[in-house]
C-alpha positions as CSV (number, residue, x, y, z in Angstrom):
1,X,95.7,83.3,44.8
2,X,95.9,83.3,41.0
3,X,96.1,87.1,40.4
4,X,92.4,87.6,39.7
5,X,92.2,90.2,42.4
6,X,90.4,93.0,40.6
7,X,86.7,93.2,41.5
8,X,84.5,95.2,39.0
9,X,80.8,95.0,38.6
10,X,80.5,91.9,40.8
11,X,83.1,89.8,39.0
12,X,86.7,89.0,39.7
13,X,89.3,89.4,36.9
14,X,93.0,89.9,36.3
15,X,94.7,92.9,34.8
16,X,94.4,93.4,31.0
17,X,98.2,93.3,30.8
18,X,98.3,89.9,32.6
19,X,100.9,91.4,34.9
20,X,100.9,90.6,38.7
21,X,102.6,91.7,41.9
22,X,103.9,89.3,44.5
23,X,102.2,89.1,47.9
24,X,105.0,89.0,50.5
25,X,104.7,87.6,54.0
26,X,106.6,90.2,56.2
27,X,107.3,87.5,58.8
28,X,109.4,85.4,56.4
29,X,110.1,87.6,53.4
30,X,108.6,85.0,51.2
31,X,105.8,85.3,48.6
32,X,102.5,83.5,49.2
33,X,100.4,84.8,46.4
34,X,99.9,87.4,43.6
35,X,97.9,90.5,43.0
36,X,96.7,91.7,39.6
37,X,98.7,94.8,38.5
38,X,95.8,97.0,37.5
39,X,96.2,100.4,36.0
40,X,94.3,103.1,34.2
41,X,92.2,100.8,32.1
42,X,91.0,98.8,35.1
43,X,90.3,102.0,37.0
44,X,88.3,103.4,34.1
45,X,86.2,100.3,34.0
46,X,85.7,100.3,37.8
47,X,84.6,104.0,37.9
48,X,82.2,103.5,35.0
49,X,80.7,100.4,36.8
50,X,80.3,102.4,40.0
51,X,78.6,105.3,38.0
52,X,76.2,102.9,36.3
53,X,75.3,101.2,39.5
54,X,74.8,104.5,41.4
55,X,72.5,106.0,38.8
56,X,70.5,102.9,37.8
57,X,70.1,100.9,41.0
58,X,71.9,102.0,44.2
59,X,70.4,105.5,44.3
60,X,67.0,104.0,44.5
61,X,67.7,101.7,47.4
62,X,66.2,103.1,50.6
63,X,68.5,104.0,53.5
64,X,66.7,101.4,55.5
65,X,67.7,98.7,53.0
66,X,71.3,100.0,52.8
67,X,71.5,99.7,56.5
68,X,70.2,96.1,56.5
69,X,72.8,95.1,53.9
70,X,75.6,96.5,56.0
71,X,74.2,94.9,59.1
72,X,74.3,91.5,57.3
73,X,77.8,92.2,56.3
74,X,78.7,92.9,59.9
75,X,77.3,89.5,60.9
76,X,79.2,87.7,58.1
77,X,82.5,89.3,59.1
78,X,81.9,88.2,62.7
79,X,81.2,84.6,61.4
80,X,84.4,84.7,59.3
81,X,86.4,86.4,62.1
82,X,89.2,83.8,62.5
83,X,89.8,83.4,58.8
84,X,89.9,87.2,58.2
85,X,92.2,87.8,61.3
86,X,94.7,85.2,60.0
87,X,94.7,86.9,56.6
88,X,95.2,90.3,58.2
89,X,98.0,89.1,60.5
90,X,99.9,87.2,57.8
91,X,99.5,89.9,55.2
92,X,100.5,92.9,57.4
93,X,102.8,91.1,59.7
94,X,101.0,92.3,62.8
95,X,100.5,90.1,65.9
96,X,97.4,87.9,65.7
97,X,95.7,89.6,68.7
98,X,96.0,93.0,67.0
99,X,94.6,91.5,63.7
100,X,91.7,90.0,65.7
101,X,91.0,93.4,67.2
102,X,91.0,95.0,63.7
103,X,88.5,92.5,62.4
104,X,86.2,93.1,65.4
105,X,86.5,96.8,64.6
106,X,85.6,96.2,61.0
107,X,82.5,94.3,62.0
108,X,81.6,97.2,64.4
109,X,82.0,99.8,61.6
110,X,79.5,97.8,59.5
111,X,77.1,97.6,62.5
112,X,77.5,101.3,63.4
113,X,77.1,102.6,59.9
114,X,74.4,100.1,59.1
115,X,72.4,101.5,62.0
116,X,73.2,105.1,61.0
117,X,72.2,104.8,57.3
118,X,68.6,105.9,57.9
119,X,69.5,108.7,60.3
120,X,71.1,111.2,58.0
121,X,68.6,113.9,58.5
122,X,68.2,117.1,56.6
123,X,66.7,120.3,58.0
124,X,63.8,122.7,57.5
125,X,65.1,126.2,57.6
126,X,63.3,129.3,58.8
127,X,62.9,131.9,56.0
128,X,60.6,134.5,54.7
129,X,56.8,134.2,54.9
130,X,55.4,132.2,52.0
131,X,58.4,130.0,51.7
132,X,59.3,126.5,52.9
133,X,63.0,125.9,52.7
134,X,64.7,122.5,53.1
135,X,68.3,121.5,53.3
136,X,68.5,117.9,52.0
137,X,71.5,115.7,52.6
138,X,72.3,113.6,49.5
139,X,75.1,111.1,48.5
140,X,78.0,112.4,46.5
141,X,77.9,109.8,43.7
142,X,81.1,107.9,43.1
143,X,83.8,108.0,45.8
144,X,87.4,106.8,45.5
145,X,89.2,105.3,48.5
146,X,93.0,104.9,48.5
147,X,93.7,102.7,51.4
148,X,97.1,102.1,53.1
149,X,98.7,98.8,54.0
150,X,99.0,99.2,57.8
151,X,95.3,98.8,58.7
152,X,93.5,97.6,55.6
153,X,90.5,96.1,57.4
154,X,89.9,99.0,59.7
155,X,90.5,101.6,56.9
156,X,87.9,99.8,54.7
157,X,85.5,100.0,57.6
158,X,85.9,103.7,58.5
159,X,86.1,104.9,54.9
160,X,84.3,102.6,52.4
161,X,81.5,101.4,54.7
162,X,80.7,105.0,55.7
163,X,80.4,106.0,52.0
164,X,78.2,103.0,51.2
165,X,75.9,103.9,54.2
166,X,75.6,107.4,52.8
167,X,74.4,106.0,49.5
168,X,77.5,106.3,47.3
169,X,79.1,103.8,44.9
170,X,82.7,103.1,45.5
171,X,86.1,102.3,43.9
172,X,88.9,101.1,46.2
173,X,92.6,101.0,45.5
174,X,94.1,99.1,48.4
175,X,97.7,99.1,49.4
176,X,99.7,96.7,47.2
177,X,101.8,95.6,50.2
178,X,98.8,94.3,52.1
179,X,95.1,94.0,51.1
180,X,94.0,90.4,51.5
181,X,91.3,91.2,54.1
182,X,89.9,93.9,51.8
183,X,89.5,91.4,48.9
184,X,87.9,88.9,51.2
185,X,85.4,91.4,52.6
186,X,84.5,92.6,49.0
187,X,83.4,89.1,48.3
188,X,81.4,88.9,51.5
189,X,79.7,92.2,50.6
190,X,78.7,90.7,47.3
191,X,77.3,87.6,48.9
192,X,75.1,89.5,51.4
193,X,73.4,91.4,48.7
194,X,75.3,94.5,47.8
195,X,74.4,95.2,44.2
196,X,77.1,94.6,41.6
197,X,79.1,97.7,40.8
198,X,78.5,99.5,44.1
199,X,81.8,98.2,45.4
200,X,84.8,97.8,43.1
201,X,88.4,97.0,43.9
202,X,91.4,97.7,41.7
203,X,94.7,96.2,42.9
204,X,98.0,97.6,41.6
205,X,100.7,100.1,42.3
206,X,100.1,103.6,43.8
207,X,101.8,105.5,40.9
208,X,99.7,103.5,38.4
209,X,96.3,102.5,39.6
210,X,96.3,105.0,42.5
211,X,97.3,107.9,40.3
212,X,94.7,107.0,37.6
213,X,92.0,106.9,40.3
214,X,92.9,110.2,41.7
215,X,92.9,111.8,38.2
216,X,89.7,110.2,37.0
217,X,87.2,113.0,36.0
218,X,84.1,111.0,37.0
219,X,85.1,110.5,40.7
220,X,83.1,112.8,43.0
221,X,85.2,112.5,46.2
222,X,88.6,111.0,47.2
223,X,89.4,109.6,50.6
224,X,93.2,109.1,51.1
225,X,95.3,107.8,54.0
226,X,99.0,107.8,53.6
227,X,102.2,109.9,53.7
228,X,102.1,113.7,53.3
229,X,104.2,113.4,50.2
230,X,101.8,111.1,48.4
231,X,98.9,113.1,49.8
232,X,100.2,116.1,48.0
233,X,100.3,114.2,44.7
234,X,96.7,113.0,45.2
235,X,95.5,116.5,45.9
236,X,97.3,117.8,42.8
237,X,95.7,115.1,40.7
238,X,92.3,115.7,42.1
239,X,92.6,119.4,41.5
240,X,92.6,118.7,37.8
241,X,88.9,118.1,38.0
242,X,88.2,120.1,41.2
243,X,87.5,116.9,43.1
244,X,87.2,117.3,46.9
245,X,89.4,115.2,49.1
246,X,89.7,113.9,52.7
247,X,93.3,113.6,53.8
248,X,94.7,111.6,56.7
249,X,98.5,112.0,56.4
250,X,100.3,110.7,59.5
251,X,101.7,112.2,62.6
252,X,104.3,112.5,65.3
253,X,102.0,112.3,68.2
254,X,103.1,113.3,71.7
255,X,102.2,111.7,75.0
256,X,102.6,114.2,77.9
257,X,103.3,112.9,81.3
258,X,103.0,115.2,84.3
259,X,104.4,114.5,87.8
260,X,101.0,113.8,89.3
261,X,100.1,111.2,86.7
262,X,98.6,108.1,88.5
263,X,96.7,106.1,86.0
264,X,97.4,102.4,86.6
265,X,97.5,101.6,82.9
266,X,99.9,104.4,82.0
267,X,103.1,102.5,81.5
268,X,101.5,99.7,79.5
269,X,99.7,102.3,77.4
270,X,102.8,104.4,76.7
271,X,104.6,101.3,75.6
272,X,101.7,99.8,73.5
273,X,100.9,103.1,71.7
274,X,104.4,103.0,70.2
275,X,105.0,99.3,69.6
276,X,101.6,98.4,68.3
277,X,101.7,97.2,64.7
278,X,105.5,97.6,64.9
279,X,105.0,101.4,65.2
280,X,103.4,101.5,61.8
281,X,100.5,103.5,62.9
282,X,99.7,107.1,61.9
283,X,98.6,108.0,65.4
284,X,101.4,106.1,67.2
285,X,102.4,107.8,70.4
286,X,106.0,108.0,69.2
287,X,107.3,110.8,71.3
288,X,106.9,111.2,75.0
289,X,107.3,114.4,77.0
290,X,107.9,113.7,80.7
291,X,108.0,116.3,83.6
292,X,111.6,116.5,84.9
293,X,111.1,115.1,88.4
294,X,109.8,111.8,87.0
295,X,111.8,111.6,83.8
296,X,114.4,109.0,84.9
297,X,111.8,106.8,86.7
298,X,109.5,106.6,83.7
299,X,112.3,106.2,81.1
300,X,113.8,103.4,83.2
301,X,110.6,101.4,83.4
302,X,109.8,101.9,79.7
303,X,113.3,100.8,78.9
304,X,112.7,97.6,80.7
305,X,109.5,97.0,78.7
306,X,111.2,97.7,75.4
307,X,114.2,95.4,76.3
308,X,111.8,92.5,77.0
309,X,109.7,92.9,73.9
310,X,109.0,89.6,72.3
311,X,109.5,89.8,68.5
312,X,108.3,87.1,66.2
313,X,106.1,86.0,63.2
314,X,102.6,87.4,63.2
315,X,100.7,84.2,63.7
316,X,102.8,83.4,66.8
317,X,101.1,86.5,68.4
318,X,104.3,88.2,69.7
319,X,104.4,91.7,71.3
320,X,105.8,93.1,68.0
321,X,105.9,91.7,64.5
322,X,108.0,92.7,61.5
323,X,107.8,95.8,59.4
324,X,105.7,95.5,56.2
325,X,108.4,95.3,53.6
326,X,112.1,95.2,52.8
327,X,111.9,98.9,51.7
328,X,110.4,99.9,55.0
329,X,112.9,97.8,56.9
330,X,115.8,99.5,55.1
331,X,114.4,102.9,55.8
332,X,113.8,102.4,59.5
333,X,117.1,100.6,60.0
334,X,119.0,103.5,58.4
335,X,117.3,106.0,60.8
336,X,118.3,103.9,63.8
337,X,121.9,103.4,62.6
338,X,122.2,107.2,62.2
339,X,120.9,107.8,65.7
340,X,123.4,105.3,67.2
341,X,126.3,106.8,65.2
342,X,125.4,110.2,66.6
343,X,125.7,108.8,70.1
344,X,122.0,109.1,71.0
345,X,121.4,107.2,74.3
346,X,119.4,104.0,74.0
347,X,117.6,103.3,77.2
348,X,116.0,100.0,76.1
349,X,116.4,97.8,73.0
350,X,114.8,94.5,72.4
351,X,116.8,91.5,71.3
352,X,116.2,89.3,68.2
353,X,115.6,85.6,69.1
354,X,117.5,83.0,67.1
355,X,114.2,81.4,66.1
356,X,113.0,84.5,64.2
357,X,112.9,83.8,60.4
358,X,116.0,85.2,58.8
359,X,114.1,86.6,55.8
360,X,111.6,88.6,57.9
361,X,111.6,92.4,58.1
362,X,112.3,92.7,61.8
363,X,113.7,95.7,63.7
364,X,114.3,95.8,67.4
365,X,111.9,98.2,69.3
366,X,113.9,100.9,71.0
367,X,113.6,103.9,73.3
368,X,116.0,106.9,73.1
369,X,116.3,109.3,76.0
370,X,116.8,112.2,76.4
371,X,116.4,113.4,72.9
372,X,116.6,117.1,71.9
373,X,113.3,118.5,70.6
374,X,115.0,119.6,67.4
375,X,116.6,116.2,66.6
376,X,115.3,114.6,63.4
377,X,114.2,111.5,65.4
378,X,111.9,113.8,67.3
379,X,110.6,115.6,64.3
380,X,110.3,112.9,61.6
381,X,107.7,110.2,61.4
382,X,109.8,107.0,61.7
383,X,106.9,104.5,61.2
384,X,108.7,101.9,63.2
385,X,108.7,100.8,66.9
386,X,110.9,103.7,68.0
387,X,110.1,106.0,71.0
388,X,111.9,109.2,71.9
389,X,111.7,110.9,75.3
390,X,112.2,114.5,76.2
391,X,111.9,116.2,79.6
392,X,109.9,119.4,80.3
393,X,109.7,121.8,83.2
394,X,106.1,123.1,83.4
395,X,102.8,123.2,81.6
396,X,103.7,126.0,79.3
397,X,106.8,124.2,78.1
398,X,104.9,121.0,77.7
399,X,102.4,122.8,75.4
400,X,105.2,124.4,73.4
401,X,107.0,121.2,72.9
402,X,103.9,119.2,72.0
403,X,102.8,121.7,69.4
404,X,106.3,122.1,68.0
405,X,105.7,119.7,65.1
406,X,104.5,120.0,61.6
407,X,102.0,117.2,62.4
408,X,98.8,117.4,64.5
409,X,97.0,114.1,64.7
410,X,96.7,112.8,68.3
411,X,98.0,113.7,71.7
412,X,97.9,112.0,75.1
413,X,97.8,113.8,78.4
414,X,98.5,112.1,81.7
415,X,97.7,114.1,84.9
416,X,95.4,114.0,87.9
417,X,94.7,117.7,87.8
418,X,91.2,118.3,86.4
419,X,91.9,121.9,85.5
420,X,95.1,121.0,83.7
421,X,93.3,118.3,81.8
422,X,91.0,120.9,80.3
423,X,93.6,123.5,79.7
424,X,95.9,121.0,77.9
425,X,93.0,119.6,75.8
426,X,92.2,123.1,74.5
427,X,95.8,124.2,74.0
428,X,97.0,121.2,72.0
429,X,96.9,121.7,68.2
430,X,95.7,118.3,67.0
431,X,92.5,116.4,66.0
432,X,92.1,114.1,69.0
433,X,93.2,114.4,72.7
434,X,93.1,111.5,75.1
435,X,93.4,112.2,78.8
436,X,94.7,109.4,81.1
437,X,94.3,107.0,78.2
438,X,95.4,106.7,74.6
439,X,93.1,105.4,71.9
440,X,95.5,105.9,69.0
441,X,92.5,107.0,67.0
442,X,90.3,104.1,68.4
443,X,86.6,104.2,68.8
444,X,84.3,103.7,65.8
445,X,82.1,106.5,67.1
446,X,84.8,109.1,67.5
447,X,85.6,111.6,64.7
448,X,89.2,111.2,63.6
449,X,91.5,113.4,61.6
450,X,94.3,115.9,61.9
451,X,95.5,119.5,61.6
452,X,98.6,120.9,59.9
453,X,100.5,118.3,57.9
454,X,98.4,115.5,59.4
455,X,95.7,116.4,56.9
456,X,92.1,117.6,56.9
457,X,88.6,116.4,57.0
458,X,87.2,113.8,59.4
459,X,86.4,110.1,59.3
460,X,84.6,107.9,61.8
461,X,81.5,108.5,63.7
462,X,78.6,110.6,62.4
463,X,81.0,113.2,61.1
464,X,82.6,110.6,58.9
465,X,79.2,109.6,57.5
466,X,78.3,113.3,56.8
467,X,81.5,113.8,55.0
468,X,80.3,111.5,52.2
469,X,77.2,113.6,51.6
470,X,76.4,117.1,50.3
471,X,73.7,119.6,51.1
472,X,71.1,120.6,48.6
473,X,68.9,123.6,49.4
474,X,65.3,123.5,48.2
475,X,63.2,126.7,48.5
476,X,59.5,126.4,47.7
477,X,57.5,129.6,47.3
478,X,53.9,128.7,48.0
479,X,52.5,132.2,48.9
């Protein structure tokens, strides 16, 4: 990679400044490429290219043809599956099997939204005699997409592909820590016939390129996924030109296990929902609430699973790979050291094998139990493979503890009681509830988003597609 990673109007280029950013392999801590350090100038060019393309060509492309382009892209992604999965695994540090699942999901997003592009229907509204009134659904124009580093391929699918299907032109600012798959798919989109300027990518730092994109007055909508702190900055920047935003801002998602839980997959799911992608998942099931009479049993079994976690480089397909960066490694390690210094009880902690590269950003997956509901480890988003367990007495206390969080993204409920399943689903203050399963936001068709500090707006499914459109009311008086 030479540093020509900015894609504007169908052409690759470097930053005007000539500056680059290193691409670091989290498994080894070593650089394996460079990204162009784009900034305000490149963002300005990208937004203008998107605007020209939207107004001169893309707006005239029929929904049927938009869908066909995205369907072709789905097929090309499937053909390039192995290459893209290797890129995603090495770039993010996630186990190869997880990266493969992400690329399959990206292909499915293109397939789903390709099929949905010509199904964005408006309405004919009943009104007074002598009038015909229509509510037309139209694209927004130019949409900006600030994509995080933990799931770049999937985020591209659920955000950018949905916007393209709705008829918008796009500018993407991917995470500087990991975006190789995004760059590769941008090239594939160009090759399958997406018009130049409809999809533009500006690599660079968040407080430079990301800030410039959020502030640009010609952007019509912003989709952002990241931390609540950065989300606040994006909203403040967007407010300068009254730009609407969709915010997905993380979580501290509970899994609630009742005494009568019998699902065969429960233990594996409880474990995977926290350890997947080294815990660097907004919807990770990072706190578990267990009814008192099964607390010791479940914690003990989970402790065994955590203790036997295989850590290693991404391409060796371990159970858990490294964290994304030295900065993230330092942050998570500090939180764990603090927990141990306070005497928090560790019920299971993985070991680091001697063969693990010394420069990689590895932390040992760990479960702490019991942990007080007010402890910072229970309240804060660690964004690492760390699970905390807390006991509860009854359904009322389970609801109180689950909702006792500034976040509200996902929850899992494990019980055989059908009435309780429905009561809990309604009582939990979050965007998604999984009963006797845990999708961690999974399912291309399922609307996804949060409440409280987890954000607002919905992505994925038809709701995600509609969020990239606006309604125009047309009233015709014909007597």
